[in-house]
C-alpha positions as CSV (number, residue, x, y, z in Angstrom):
1,M,0.1,-0.2,0.2
2,N,2.0,3.0,-0.9
3,F,-0.3,5.6,-2.0
4,K,-0.1,9.3,-0.7
5,L,-3.3,10.5,-1.9
6,Y,-6.7,8.6,-1.2
7,L,-9.7,9.7,-3.7
8,I,-13.5,9.6,-2.1
9,G,-16.3,9.8,-4.8
10,N,-19.8,12.0,-4.7
11,S,-21.7,11.7,-7.5
12,K,-23.6,14.1,-5.7
13,L,-21.2,17.2,-7.2
14,F,-21.9,16.5,-11.0
15,S,-25.0,16.7,-12.8
16,D,-25.1,13.1,-14.1
17,E,-23.3,9.7,-13.8
18,E,-21.4,10.2,-17.1
19,S,-20.0,13.7,-15.7
20,F,-19.2,11.8,-12.4
21,T,-17.2,8.7,-13.9
22,M,-14.9,10.9,-16.4
23,A,-14.3,13.0,-13.4
24,V,-12.4,10.2,-12.0
25,D,-11.2,8.7,-14.9
26,R,-9.2,12.4,-15.3
27,A,-8.2,12.2,-11.6
28,L,-6.7,8.6,-12.2
29,K,-5.2,9.6,-15.1
30,A,-3.2,12.3,-13.5
31,G,-1.8,9.9,-11.0
32,V,-4.0,9.4,-8.1
33,K,-3.7,5.6,-7.6
34,A,-6.5,4.6,-4.7
35,F,-10.1,5.3,-5.4
36,Q,-13.4,4.8,-2.9
37,L,-16.8,4.1,-4.5
38,R,-18.7,5.9,-1.3
39,E,-22.4,6.3,-2.4
40,K,-25.1,5.9,0.1
41,D,-28.4,6.8,-1.4
42,L,-28.2,3.8,-4.4
43,T,-29.8,0.5,-4.5
44,A,-27.6,-2.3,-4.5
45,K,-27.9,-3.0,-8.1
46,Q,-27.6,0.6,-9.2
47,Y,-24.5,0.2,-6.6
48,Y,-23.1,-2.8,-8.7
49,G,-23.2,-1.4,-11.7
50,L,-21.6,1.6,-10.5
51,A,-18.8,0.0,-9.2
52,K,-18.2,-2.3,-11.9
53,K,-17.5,1.0,-13.8
54,M,-14.9,2.1,-11.3
55,R,-13.5,-1.0,-11.2
56,E,-12.6,-0.6,-15.3
57,I,-11.7,2.8,-14.9
58,T,-9.3,1.9,-11.7
59,N,-7.8,-0.9,-14.2
60,R,-7.0,1.2,-17.0
61,N,-5.5,3.4,-14.8
62,D,-3.1,0.9,-12.4
63,A,-5.0,1.8,-9.2
64,L,-6.8,1.1,-6.4
65,L,-10.4,0.0,-5.8
66,F,-12.4,0.8,-2.9
67,I,-15.4,-0.1,-1.8
68,N,-17.4,1.7,1.3
69,D,-19.3,-0.2,3.4
70,R,-20.7,-2.6,0.9
71,I,-18.6,-6.3,1.1
72,D,-20.7,-8.0,-1.1
73,I,-20.6,-5.3,-3.8
74,A,-16.5,-5.3,-3.4
75,L,-16.2,-9.2,-3.8
76,A,-18.5,-8.6,-6.8
77,V,-16.8,-6.7,-8.4
78,D,-13.2,-7.8,-7.7
79,A,-11.8,-4.6,-5.7
80,D,-9.1,-4.4,-4.1
81,G,-10.2,-3.1,-0.5
82,V,-13.1,-1.9,1.5
83,H,-13.6,1.1,3.7
84,L,-15.9,0.8,6.7
85,P,-17.5,3.2,8.7
86,Q,-18.2,3.3,12.0
87,N,-21.5,1.6,11.7
88,S,-20.6,-1.1,9.6
89,F,-18.9,-4.6,10.2
90,P,-16.3,-4.1,12.4
91,A,-13.0,-4.4,10.8
92,H,-11.9,-7.4,13.1
93,V,-15.0,-9.4,11.4
94,V,-13.6,-8.8,8.0
95,R,-10.3,-9.2,8.4
96,K,-11.1,-13.2,9.9
97,V,-14.0,-14.0,7.6
98,W,-11.6,-12.7,4.4
99,K,-8.2,-12.7,6.1
100,D,-5.8,-10.8,3.4
101,R,-8.7,-10.2,0.7
102,F,-8.7,-7.0,0.9
103,L,-7.0,-4.0,2.1
104,I,-8.9,-2.7,4.8
105,G,-9.9,1.2,5.4
106,V,-11.4,2.5,8.3
107,S,-13.0,5.9,8.9
108,T,-12.7,7.1,12.6
109,H,-13.6,10.1,14.6
110,S,-12.0,10.3,17.9
111,I,-8.8,8.9,19.1
112,D,-10.6,6.0,20.8
113,E,-12.0,4.8,17.3
114,A,-8.6,5.1,16.1
115,R,-6.7,3.0,18.3
116,E,-9.8,0.5,18.1
117,A,-9.5,0.4,14.3
118,S,-5.9,0.8,13.8
119,E,-5.6,-3.6,15.4
120,W,-7.2,-4.6,12.6
121,A,-7.2,-2.0,9.7
122,D,-4.4,-1.6,6.8
123,F,-5.2,2.4,7.6
124,I,-7.6,4.8,8.9
125,T,-9.2,8.1,7.8
126,F,-9.2,10.5,10.9
127,S,-11.4,13.6,10.2
128,P,-12.2,16.2,10.4
129,I,-9.2,17.8,10.3
130,F,-10.2,21.0,9.1
131,Y,-14.1,22.5,8.3
132,T,-16.1,20.6,5.6
133,A,-19.8,20.5,5.1
134,S,-19.6,17.0,4.0
135,K,-18.3,16.3,8.0
136,A,-20.1,18.7,10.0
137,Q,-22.3,15.6,12.0
138,Y,-18.9,14.7,13.5
139,G,-18.8,18.1,15.0
140,E,-16.1,20.7,15.2
141,P,-12.9,20.1,13.6
142,Q,-10.5,17.8,14.6
143,G,-7.3,20.4,14.1
144,V,-3.7,19.4,13.5
145,E,-2.8,19.2,16.9
146,R,-5.5,16.2,17.5
147,L,-4.1,14.3,14.2
148,R,-0.8,14.4,15.6
149,E,-1.9,12.6,18.7
150,V,-4.1,10.1,16.3
151,K,-0.5,9.2,14.5
152,Q,1.6,8.9,17.9
153,S,-1.2,6.3,19.1
154,V,-2.0,4.0,16.4
155,K,-0.6,1.2,14.4
156,C,-1.5,1.5,10.9
157,K,-1.2,4.2,8.7
158,V,-3.3,7.8,9.0
159,F,-4.5,9.6,6.2
160,A,-6.0,12.8,7.4
161,L,-9.6,13.7,6.0
162,G,-11.7,17.1,6.3
163,G,-11.2,20.6,4.9
164,I,-7.9,19.7,3.4
165,N,-7.2,21.4,0.2
166,L,-3.4,23.0,-1.3
167,D,-3.6,25.9,1.2
168,N,-3.5,23.8,4.2
169,V,-1.8,20.6,3.3
170,H,1.6,21.4,4.4
171,D,-0.1,22.0,7.7
172,V,-0.9,18.1,7.9
173,I,1.8,16.7,6.2
174,P,4.2,15.9,9.3
175,Y,1.3,14.3,11.2
176,C,-0.4,11.6,8.6
177,D,0.4,9.5,5.9
178,G,-1.2,10.7,3.2
179,V,-4.1,12.9,2.7
180,A,-7.9,12.2,1.4
181,M,-10.3,14.1,0.2
182,I,-13.7,14.9,-1.9
183,S,-14.0,18.7,-3.1
184,G,-10.2,19.2,-2.9
185,I,-10.2,17.7,-6.1
186,L,-13.4,16.6,-7.4
187,A,-15.2,19.9,-7.6
188,Q,-12.1,21.7,-9.1
189,K,-11.8,23.2,-12.2
190,D,-8.5,21.7,-13.2
191,I,-8.5,18.2,-11.8
192,E,-5.7,17.3,-13.4
193,G,-3.4,20.3,-12.6
194,T,-4.8,19.8,-8.7
195,V,-3.8,15.9,-8.4
196,K,-0.3,17.0,-10.0
197,R,0.3,19.7,-8.0
198,F,-1.2,17.6,-4.7
199,S,1.7,14.8,-5.6
200,E,4.6,17.2,-5.8
201,I,3.5,17.8,-2.2
202,L,3.2,14.6,-1.2
203,G,6.1,13.4,-2.4
204,S,8.0,14.8,0.8
205,I,6.5,12.5,3.1
């Protein structure tokens, strides 16, 4: 697992599915090597159909595909990993049942959650570091100092998530193994240029 930039999808940022898949394709072509499909409002059939398309796109761009929450869909499309929200299967269950079949990522929002997940996960996301509307339900931003505490407390890799952009990414670099983002890439006019700039910056960690 050697990626430092973890792209998380959100089709709601786009007017239609084709625009979404094209944006992801552009980001992967520009250098993103890990993508998480995260769609909470789709039926299983719709989620599977979109996951199949993303599997084709990630394969074409030599990138890893993670499926959020739905282990059945991850298996069906031969995904590389699963990303588990806090209300999903516990990481230790996934590891016990599927062994090393999947890379496992876990969403965490506190030091206790991070410590528990790190016993079984390959990596965690810790959020929100800065304010972002998509993570507002998790309360006030954690801040860089809390990220530092998490990094010192866990056994696995830590990806900072939440409100990270080109202006503040330097603040988190000393305290994480990489960064995860949605709008920081997908909502930008110049997706390719943004990815390349992040890749240059993250090359220092």
